[in-house]
C-alpha angles and dihedrals in degrees: 000000000000097000117127125200091244096046118116113236115261089212130029121187123182133178096343116183128179126177127179117212128203110178108298093348124087133183123195111211098172123037122180095332115179138161143129125240123199135210110280093014121131113208126186116214099211131198145096125280109296096026093116102258096131091040090055092050091049091051091050089050092049090242091119133024126233124228092228140357135051139269120198127183126196108200119224094233102040136056094229139104117228114210095211097188091055098052120119119227097268092043091050091053091051091047092053094045095050107030108026132068117190127203114191132199091239095043098238093216117163102255096208093054127078122237090264093048093048090054094044090056099083089042091055092046090054098037088243102133087136087075093063094097088053090049090051091053089051090051089054090051088051092051095247104111091109094051101061094114096044124107120230095253089061093056131086120243091258092050092049092052091048089053088050090053091049091049092048091054099038098095096044096250122192092226134035113197114196117189110199089319094179097038093104097044134090121245096268094049091043091059093045097046093045092051092050094046094052093041096051095043093051094043092052097043094242120152108238124199111188121191111207145144091200108110094201092052093046089050091063093060123094090241140002126225106200112212094176095100100035096092 
């Protein structure tokens, strides 16, 4: 882990509450959640299905709003604090594009784009084409340098998830949010993808938040945030 004692947290969460309502019924999935996450730190969001892991990631990514509490992000490359919960729609889109990388369980690659084009996408959205050589070096580290021209449907599950990791990191985000990233992989690919995800995040000083109910995967993180009892 790259965190230093004097380092400011990349992510600060305080008093987060989220309740879903269905008519007269309501279900609180997050209750008074709070923690800090530092640059280069890998944190496992731990809990069974329905414990609020995906909801928390979506709130951090400004895809959902909380009912109470605050989320603040300090980008790696700027001396600012982003009040995520206060962002307007256009601001939230810019925040996600520039500062957040997302890794999904079902990959979410664009099927009509090649591996290279999928990874160039966040660079194009952020006018960061200068980072393409860095992205190519990362692809080589992930064992994908010979798959640049392939389309997603020609890749194995493990290869698709490695492409998703490379895409999430391409634009040098401050945060990488991984939602059950190995949940759709077999044991061999789970071990490989998890190792690469942790290794690359730590090496590049990115803050990784990994939602999982896999105890062995959570055990490889620097720290575990248990959401089991937050409801």
